[in-house]
DSSP file (Angstrom, degrees, kcal/mol; ACC not computed):
  #  RESIDUE AA STRUCTURE BP1 BP2  ACC     N-H-->O    O-->H-N    N-H-->O    O-->H-N    TCO  KAPPA ALPHA  PHI   PSI    X-CA   Y-CA   Z-CA
    1    1 A M     >        0   0    0      0, 0.0     4,-1.9     0, 0.0     5,-0.2   0.000 360.0 360.0 360.0 -32.7   11.6  182.6    2.7
    2    2 A D  H  >  +     0   0    0      1,-0.2     4,-2.8     2,-0.2     5,-0.2   0.875 360.0  54.5 -64.8 -36.4   14.8  180.5    2.6
    3    3 A A  H  > S+     0   0    0      1,-0.2     4,-2.3     2,-0.2    -1,-0.2   0.894 107.2  51.8 -62.5 -39.1   15.1  180.8   -1.2
    4    4 A Y  H  > S+     0   0    0      2,-0.2     4,-2.1     1,-0.2    -2,-0.2   0.922 112.0  45.3 -61.2 -46.2   14.9  184.6   -0.7
    5    5 A I  H  X S+     0   0    0     -4,-1.9     4,-2.2     2,-0.2    -2,-0.2   0.906 111.8  52.2 -66.2 -42.8   17.7  184.6    1.9
    6    6 A D  H  X S+     0   0    0     -4,-2.8     4,-1.1     1,-0.2    -1,-0.2   0.896 109.6  49.7 -61.1 -40.5   19.9  182.2   -0.3
    7    7 A L  H >X S+     0   0    0     -4,-2.3     4,-1.8     1,-0.2     3,-0.5   0.917 109.9  50.2 -64.4 -43.8   19.5  184.6   -3.3
    8    8 A L  H 3X S+     0   0    0     -4,-2.1     4,-3.0     1,-0.2    -2,-0.2   0.868 105.5  57.3 -62.7 -35.9   20.5  187.6   -1.2
    9    9 A K  H 3< S+     0   0    0     -4,-2.2    -1,-0.2     1,-0.2    -2,-0.2   0.800 107.5  48.8 -65.4 -27.8   23.6  185.7    0.1
   10   10 A I  H << S+     0   0    0     -4,-1.1    -1,-0.2    -3,-0.5    -2,-0.2   0.880 119.6  36.5 -75.9 -39.1   24.7  185.2   -3.6
   11   11 A L  H  < S+     0   0    0     -4,-1.8    -2,-0.2    -5,-0.1    -3,-0.2   0.780 121.4  37.2 -85.3 -29.3   24.2  188.9   -4.5
   12   12 A L  S  < S-     0   0    0     -4,-3.0     2,-0.1    -5,-0.2     5,-0.1  -0.774 100.5 -74.8-123.9 163.6   25.3  190.6   -1.2
   13   13 A P    >>  -     0   0    0      0, 0.0     4,-1.4     0, 0.0     3,-0.7  -0.370  39.9-134.7 -57.7 131.7   28.0  190.0    1.4
   14   14 A E  H 3> S+     0   0    0      1,-0.3     4,-2.7     2,-0.2     5,-0.2   0.854 103.6  61.9 -59.9 -36.2   26.9  187.1    3.6
   15   15 A L  H 3> S+     0   0    0      1,-0.2     4,-2.0     2,-0.2    -1,-0.3   0.888 103.1  51.2 -55.3 -40.4   27.9  189.0    6.7
   16   16 A L  H <> S+     0   0    0     -3,-0.7     4,-1.5     1,-0.2    -1,-0.2   0.915 112.5  43.8 -64.9 -44.4   25.3  191.6    5.8
   17   17 A I  H  < S+     0   0    0     -4,-1.4    -2,-0.2     1,-0.2    -1,-0.2   0.846 114.1  51.2 -71.6 -34.1   22.5  189.0    5.3
   18   18 A T  H  < S+     0   0    0     -4,-2.7    -2,-0.2    -5,-0.2    -1,-0.2   0.890 123.8  25.0 -70.1 -40.1   23.4  187.1    8.5
   19   19 A H  H  < S+     0   0    0     -4,-2.0    20,-2.7    -5,-0.2     2,-0.3   0.450 116.9  58.1-109.6  -2.4   23.4  190.0   10.9
   20   20 A F  E  <  -A   38   0A   0     -4,-1.5     2,-0.4    18,-0.3    18,-0.2  -0.944  66.8-134.8-131.6 150.9   21.1  192.6    9.2
   21   21 A N  E     -A   37   0A   0     16,-3.1    16,-2.0    -2,-0.3     2,-0.6  -0.866  24.4-123.2-101.1 136.7   17.5  192.7    8.1
   22   22 A L  E     +A   36   0A   0     -2,-0.4    14,-0.3    14,-0.2     3,-0.1  -0.708  34.0 175.4 -75.2 117.6   16.6  194.2    4.7
   23   23 A T  E     -     0   0A   0     12,-2.9     2,-0.3    -2,-0.6    13,-0.2   0.568  55.5 -21.8-104.9 -11.7   14.1  196.9    5.7
   24   24 A G  E     -A   35   0A   0     11,-1.1    11,-2.9     2,-0.0    -1,-0.3  -0.962  49.0-154.8 177.9 167.3   13.4  198.5    2.3
   25   25 A H  E     -A   34   0A   0     -2,-0.3     2,-0.3     9,-0.2     9,-0.2  -0.985   7.6-177.1-153.5 156.3   14.6  199.1   -1.2
   26   26 A Q  E     -A   33   0A   0      7,-2.0     7,-3.2    -2,-0.3     2,-0.5  -0.982  16.4-143.1-155.1 149.9   14.1  201.7   -4.0
   27   27 A T  E     -A   32   0A   0     -2,-0.3     2,-0.5     5,-0.2     5,-0.2  -0.969  13.4-178.0-117.6 127.6   15.2  202.1   -7.6
   28   28 A E  E >   -A   31   0A   0      3,-2.8     3,-1.3    -2,-0.5     2,-0.4  -0.881  63.4 -64.2-125.1  96.8   16.0  205.6   -8.9
   29   29 A G  T 3  S-     0   0    0     -2,-0.5    -1,-0.0     1,-0.3    41,-0.0  -0.479 122.4  -8.3  63.8-117.0   16.9  205.3  -12.6
   30   30 A D  T 3  S+     0   0    0     -2,-0.4    41,-2.7    -3,-0.1     2,-0.4   0.086 119.9  91.8-100.3  23.7   20.1  203.3  -12.7
   31   31 A I  E <   -Ab  28  71A   0     -3,-1.3    -3,-2.8    39,-0.2     2,-0.5  -0.972  55.5-161.3-122.7 131.5   20.6  203.2   -9.0
   32   32 A L  E     -Ab  27  72A   0     39,-3.4    41,-2.7    -2,-0.4     2,-0.5  -0.953   7.5-162.0-110.5 123.3   19.3  200.6   -6.5
   33   33 A H  E     -Ab  26  73A   0     -7,-3.2    -7,-2.0    -2,-0.5     2,-0.4  -0.915   5.1-171.2-105.7 127.0   19.2  201.5   -2.8
   34   34 A L  E     -Ab  25  74A   0     39,-2.6    41,-3.3    -2,-0.5     2,-0.5  -0.980   9.2-152.9-118.7 129.6   19.0  198.7   -0.3
   35   35 A H  E     -Ab  24  75A   0    -11,-2.9   -12,-2.9    -2,-0.4   -11,-1.1  -0.878  15.0-178.3-108.4 130.1   18.3  199.6    3.4
   36   36 A F  E     -Ab  22  76A   0     39,-3.4    41,-2.0    -2,-0.5     2,-0.4  -0.949  13.0-165.4-128.4 146.1   19.5  197.4    6.3
   37   37 A E  E     -Ab  21  77A   0    -16,-2.0   -16,-3.1    -2,-0.3    41,-0.2  -0.992  35.0-106.5-125.9 138.9   19.1  197.4   10.1
   38   38 A E  E     -A   20   0A   0     39,-2.5   -18,-0.3    -2,-0.4   -19,-0.0  -0.376  45.0-103.0 -61.4 138.1   21.2  195.3   12.4
   39   39 A K        -     0   0    0    -20,-2.7    40,-0.1     1,-0.1    -1,-0.1  -0.274  27.2-117.7 -62.5 149.7   19.2  192.5   13.9
   40   40 A P  S    S+     0   0    0      0, 0.0     2,-0.4     0, 0.0    -1,-0.1   0.110  72.0 125.9 -81.1  26.1   18.1  193.1   17.5
   41   41 A E        -     0   0    0    -22,-0.1     3,-0.1     1,-0.1    -2,-0.0  -0.691  68.7-112.6 -85.7 134.7   20.0  190.1   18.8
   42   42 A V        -     0   0    0     -2,-0.4     5,-0.1     1,-0.1    -1,-0.1  -0.463  40.6-105.4 -65.1 130.1   22.5  190.8   21.7
   43   43 A P    >   -     0   0    0      0, 0.0     3,-1.8     0, 0.0     4,-0.2  -0.278  21.9-126.2 -57.7 140.7   26.1  190.2   20.4
   44   44 A K  G >  S+     0   0    0      1,-0.3     3,-1.5     2,-0.2     4,-0.3   0.847 108.1  63.0 -57.4 -36.3   27.6  187.0   21.7
   45   45 A E  G 3  S+     0   0    0      1,-0.3    -1,-0.3     2,-0.1     3,-0.1   0.675 110.5  39.4 -66.0 -14.9   30.6  188.9   23.1
   46   46 A F  G X  S+     0   0    0     -3,-1.8     3,-1.5     1,-0.1    -1,-0.3   0.249  81.8 106.6-114.4  11.1   28.3  190.7   25.5
   47   47 A S  T <  S+     0   0    0     -3,-1.5    -2,-0.1     1,-0.3    -1,-0.1   0.743  76.0  57.9 -65.9 -22.8   26.0  187.8   26.4
   48   48 A S  T 3  S+     0   0    0     -4,-0.3    -1,-0.3    -3,-0.1     2,-0.2   0.636 101.8  68.2 -81.3 -12.6   27.5  187.6   29.9
   49   49 A S  S <  S-     0   0    0     -3,-1.5     2,-0.9    36,-0.0    -3,-0.0  -0.629  93.3-107.6-101.3 162.4   26.6  191.2   30.6
   50   50 A L        +     0   0    0     -2,-0.2    34,-2.7     2,-0.0    35,-0.5  -0.807  54.9 163.2 -90.1 103.6   23.2  192.7   31.1
   51   51 A V  E     -E   83   0B   0     -2,-0.9     2,-0.3    32,-0.2    32,-0.2  -0.896  20.9-167.7-125.1 152.3   22.7  194.8   27.9
   52   52 A T  E     -E   82   0B   0     30,-1.7    30,-2.9    -2,-0.3     2,-0.0  -0.953  38.3 -88.7-133.9 155.4   19.7  196.4   26.2
   53   53 A A  E     -E   81   0B   0     -2,-0.3    28,-0.3    28,-0.2     3,-0.1  -0.377  37.7-174.1 -61.6 140.5   19.2  197.9   22.8
   54   54 A H  E     -     0   0B   0     26,-2.9    27,-0.2     1,-0.5    -1,-0.1  -0.221  44.4 -89.3-136.5  43.3   20.0  201.6   22.8
   55   55 A G  E     -     0   0B   0     25,-0.1    25,-2.5    24,-0.0    -1,-0.5  -0.385  56.5 -61.1  85.8-162.9   19.1  202.9   19.4
   56   56 A F  E     -E   79   0B   0     23,-0.3    23,-0.2    -2,-0.1     2,-0.1  -0.868  35.1-118.6-125.6 155.0   21.1  203.1   16.2
   57   57 A H        -     0   0    0     21,-2.9     2,-0.1    -2,-0.3     3,-0.1  -0.355  59.1 -70.6 -74.9 169.6   24.3  204.8   15.0
   58   58 A K        -     0   0    0      1,-0.1    20,-0.3    -2,-0.1    -1,-0.2  -0.414  63.9 -99.1 -61.1 138.5   24.1  207.2   12.1
   59   59 A E        -     0   0    0     18,-0.1     2,-0.3    -3,-0.1    18,-0.2  -0.333  36.9-151.8 -61.9 138.0   23.3  205.4    8.9
   60   60 A I  E     -C   76   0A   0     16,-2.6    16,-3.0    -3,-0.1     2,-0.5  -0.851   2.1-145.8-108.9 151.8   26.3  204.7    6.6
   61   61 A T  E     -C   75   0A   0     -2,-0.3     2,-0.4    14,-0.2    14,-0.2  -0.977  17.4-177.1-119.9 127.6   26.1  204.3    2.8
   62   62 A V  E     -C   74   0A   0     12,-2.6    12,-3.5    -2,-0.5     2,-0.4  -0.975  22.2-132.5-126.5 133.8   28.4  201.9    1.1
   63   63 A Q  E     -Cd  73 103A   0     39,-3.9    41,-1.6    -2,-0.4    10,-0.2  -0.716  31.0-177.5 -85.6 137.2   28.6  201.3   -2.7
   64   64 A D  E     -C   72   0A   0      8,-2.6     8,-0.7    -2,-0.4     3,-0.1  -0.577  39.0 -50.6-121.9-175.8   28.6  197.6   -3.7
   65   65 A F  E     -     0   0A   0     -2,-0.2    -1,-0.2   -54,-0.1     2,-0.1  -0.245  64.5-105.2 -55.4 141.2   28.9  195.6   -6.9
   66   66 A P  E     -     0   0A   0      0, 0.0     2,-0.5     0, 0.0     5,-0.2  -0.402  31.8-150.0 -64.5 148.4   26.6  196.7   -9.7
   67   67 A V  E >   -C   70   0A   0      3,-2.3     3,-1.9     1,-0.1   -56,-0.0  -0.984  69.2 -22.2-126.1 120.1   23.7  194.4  -10.3
   68   68 A R  T 3  S-     0   0    0     -2,-0.5    -1,-0.1     1,-0.3     3,-0.1   0.868 128.9 -47.0  49.4  45.1   22.2  194.1  -13.8
   69   69 A G  T 3  S+     0   0    0      1,-0.2     2,-0.4    -3,-0.0    -1,-0.3   0.510 114.8 116.5  80.3   5.2   23.6  197.5  -14.9
   70   70 A K  E <   - C   0  67A   0     -3,-1.9    -3,-2.3    -5,-0.0    -1,-0.2  -0.884  67.2-122.7-108.6 137.7   22.4  199.3  -11.8
   71   71 A K  E     -b   31   0A   0    -41,-2.7   -39,-3.4    -2,-0.4     2,-0.5  -0.537  30.2-143.4 -68.7 141.5   24.7  200.9   -9.2
   72   72 A V  E     -bC  32  64A   0     -8,-0.7    -8,-2.6    -2,-0.2     2,-0.5  -0.950  17.2-173.9-117.1 126.3   24.0  199.4   -5.8
   73   73 A F  E     -bC  33  63A   0    -41,-2.7   -39,-2.6    -2,-0.5     2,-0.6  -0.980  11.7-152.7-118.5 126.7   24.1  201.5   -2.6
   74   74 A L  E     -bC  34  62A   0    -12,-3.5   -12,-2.6    -2,-0.5     2,-0.7  -0.878   3.4-159.4 -99.9 122.3   23.7  199.7    0.8
   75   75 A H  E     -bC  35  61A   0    -41,-3.3   -39,-3.4    -2,-0.6     2,-0.5  -0.910  18.3-170.1-103.2 114.0   22.3  201.9    3.5
   76   76 A I  E     -bC  36  60A   0    -16,-3.0   -16,-2.6    -2,-0.7     2,-0.6  -0.911  16.9-167.3-119.4 127.6   23.3  200.3    6.8
   77   77 A K  E     -b   37   0A   0    -41,-2.0   -39,-2.5    -2,-0.5     2,-0.3  -0.956  13.6-158.7-112.6 118.3   22.1  201.1   10.4
   78   78 A R        -     0   0    0     -2,-0.6   -21,-2.9   -20,-0.3     2,-0.1  -0.725  16.3-121.1 -96.2 145.1   24.1  199.6   13.2
   79   79 A R  E     -E   56   0B   0     -2,-0.3    13,-0.4   -23,-0.2     2,-0.3  -0.460  13.9-147.5 -82.7 153.7   22.7  199.1   16.6
   80   80 A R  E     -     0   0B   0    -25,-2.5   -26,-2.9    -2,-0.1     2,-0.4  -0.893  12.7-155.7-112.3 151.1   24.1  200.5   19.9
   81   81 A W  E     -EF  53  90B   0      9,-2.7     9,-3.5    -2,-0.3     2,-0.6  -0.958   7.7-139.9-127.5 145.9   23.8  198.6   23.1
   82   82 A L  E     -EF  52  89B   0    -30,-2.9   -30,-1.7    -2,-0.4     2,-0.8  -0.933  10.3-143.4-109.0 121.8   23.8  199.9   26.7
   83   83 A N  E  >> -EF  51  88B   0      5,-3.0     4,-1.7    -2,-0.6     5,-0.6  -0.755  12.1-159.1 -80.5 112.4   25.6  197.9   29.3
   84   84 A K  T  45S+     0   0    0    -34,-2.7    -1,-0.2    -2,-0.8   -33,-0.1   0.724  83.5  59.0 -69.4 -21.3   23.3  198.4   32.4
   85   85 A Q  T  45S+     0   0    0    -35,-0.5    -1,-0.2     1,-0.2   -34,-0.1   0.936 125.0  14.4 -75.5 -46.7   26.1  197.5   34.9
   86   86 A D  T  45S-     0   0    0      2,-0.1    -2,-0.2    -3,-0.1    -1,-0.2   0.361  97.4-125.0-111.9   5.8   28.6  200.2   33.9
   87   87 A K  T  <5 +     0   0    0     -4,-1.7     2,-0.3     1,-0.2    -3,-0.2   0.743  60.4 144.4  60.5  27.0   26.3  202.4   31.8
   88   88 A K  E   < -F   83   0B   0     -5,-0.6    -5,-3.0     1,-0.0     2,-0.5  -0.757  51.6-125.3 -97.5 144.3   28.6  202.3   28.8
   89   89 A V  E     -F   82   0B   0     -2,-0.3     2,-0.3    -7,-0.2    -7,-0.2  -0.753  35.4-175.9 -85.5 129.7   27.4  202.2   25.2
   90   90 A I  E     -F   81   0B   0     -9,-3.5    -9,-2.7    -2,-0.5     2,-0.3  -0.813   8.7-179.9-124.7 164.7   28.8  199.2   23.4
   91   91 A Q        -     0   0    0     -2,-0.3   -11,-0.1   -11,-0.2     2,-0.1  -0.978  34.6 -92.8-155.6 161.1   28.7  198.0   19.8
   92   92 A R        -     0   0    0    -13,-0.4     2,-1.1    -2,-0.3   -11,-0.0  -0.442  40.4-117.4 -71.5 155.6   29.9  195.2   17.6
   93   93 A D        -     0   0    0     -2,-0.1     2,-0.3     2,-0.0    -1,-0.1  -0.783  39.5-172.4 -97.7  91.6   33.1  195.8   15.7
   94   94 A W        -     0   0    0     -2,-1.1     2,-0.2     1,-0.1     3,-0.2  -0.667  20.5-165.7 -88.7 138.6   32.0  195.7   12.1
   95   95 A N        +     0   0    0     -2,-0.3    10,-0.2     1,-0.1    -1,-0.1  -0.540  43.1 131.5-116.1  62.9   34.5  195.7    9.3
   96   96 A L        +     0   0    0     -2,-0.2     9,-0.9     8,-0.1     2,-0.5   0.752  55.0  63.5 -88.0 -26.8   32.1  196.5    6.5
   97   97 A V  B    S-G  104   0C   0      7,-0.2     7,-0.2    -3,-0.2     2,-0.1  -0.866  82.3-122.5-110.1 130.6   33.8  199.3    4.7
   98   98 A A    >   -     0   0    0      5,-2.0     3,-2.0    -2,-0.5     5,-0.3  -0.428  46.9 -89.1 -65.6 141.1   37.2  199.0    3.0
   99   99 A Q  T 3  S+     0   0    0      1,-0.3    -1,-0.1    -2,-0.1     3,-0.1  -0.269 109.8   6.2 -54.6 126.7   39.8  201.5    4.4
  100  100 A G  T 3  S+     0   0    0      1,-0.3    -1,-0.3    -3,-0.1     2,-0.3   0.556 117.6  83.4  79.0   9.0   39.7  204.8    2.6
  101  101 A T  S <  S-     0   0    0     -3,-2.0    -1,-0.3     2,-0.2     4,-0.0  -0.794  72.8-133.8-132.1 175.1   36.7  204.0    0.5
  102  102 A R  S    S+     0   0    0     -2,-0.3   -39,-3.9    -3,-0.1     2,-0.3  -0.196  78.7  96.5-119.1  37.3   32.9  204.0    0.7
  103  103 A M  B    S-d   63   0A   0    -41,-0.3    -5,-2.0    -5,-0.3   -39,-0.2  -0.813  83.9 -92.6-121.1 161.4   32.6  200.5   -0.9
  104  104 A T  B  >  -G   97   0C   0    -41,-1.6     4,-2.3    -2,-0.3    -7,-0.2  -0.359  39.1-113.1 -67.4 157.7   32.3  197.1    0.6
  105  105 A V  H  > S+     0   0    0     -9,-0.9     4,-2.3     1,-0.2     5,-0.2   0.902 116.9  51.8 -59.2 -43.8   35.6  195.2    1.3
  106  106 A E  H  > S+     0   0    0      1,-0.2     4,-2.2     2,-0.2    -1,-0.2   0.914 110.6  47.2 -62.0 -43.8   34.8  192.6   -1.4
  107  107 A F  H  > S+     0   0    0      1,-0.2     4,-2.4     2,-0.2    -1,-0.2   0.904 111.7  50.3 -66.6 -41.2   34.0  195.2   -4.0
  108  108 A A  H  X S+     0   0    0     -4,-2.3     4,-2.1     2,-0.2    -1,-0.2   0.897 110.9  49.6 -63.3 -40.1   37.2  197.2   -3.2
  109  109 A A  H  X S+     0   0    0     -4,-2.3     4,-2.0     2,-0.2    -2,-0.2   0.897 109.7  52.0 -65.0 -40.0   39.3  194.0   -3.5
  110  110 A F  H  X S+     0   0    0     -4,-2.2     4,-2.2     1,-0.2    -2,-0.2   0.939 111.5  45.6 -60.2 -49.2   37.6  193.2   -6.8
  111  111 A L  H  X S+     0   0    0     -4,-2.4     4,-2.0     1,-0.2    -1,-0.2   0.861 109.2  56.3 -64.2 -35.4   38.5  196.6   -8.2
  112  112 A K  H  X S+     0   0    0     -4,-2.1     4,-0.7     2,-0.2    -1,-0.2   0.910 108.6  46.6 -63.0 -42.5   42.0  196.3   -6.9
  113  113 A V  H >< S+     0   0    0     -4,-2.0     3,-1.0     1,-0.2     4,-0.4   0.910 110.8  52.6 -65.7 -42.9   42.6  193.1   -8.8
  114  114 A L  H >< S+     0   0    0     -4,-2.2     3,-1.3     1,-0.2    -1,-0.2   0.861 103.4  58.3 -60.3 -36.0   41.1  194.6  -12.0
  115  115 A N  H 3< S+     0   0    0     -4,-2.0    -1,-0.2     1,-0.2    -2,-0.2   0.724  95.2  64.9 -67.4 -22.8   43.5  197.5  -11.7
  116  116 A Q  T <<        0   0    0     -3,-1.0    -1,-0.2    -4,-0.7    -2,-0.2   0.648 360.0 360.0 -76.5 -15.1   46.5  195.2  -11.8
  117  117 A Y    <         0   0    0     -3,-1.3    -1,-0.2    -4,-0.4    -2,-0.2   0.439 360.0 360.0 -95.0 360.0   45.7  194.1  -15.4
């Protein structure tokens, strides 16, 4: 299983592999869809509070680097947490999507550099 995780860390953003589980995949022609759900671990920043899992946010879709000639779309479901003390819904502050795009930050930076040449 570690070889599988190491391979995914090479192909995908490490943040994604560290904090999300791959729940499925499908190939449609030249498009690869990878589905991820945030792991059910309570965020460290909320470990001092009494929190419980409270469902998921709406799934987001992010385009990532092409792999072997296939477009890659990451379908990501982030968790919500309920703080039982003040009844507020809380979440991690993920910075997965580059501002103004539907691509990962790394892929957007790569394209930005390519555009300069």
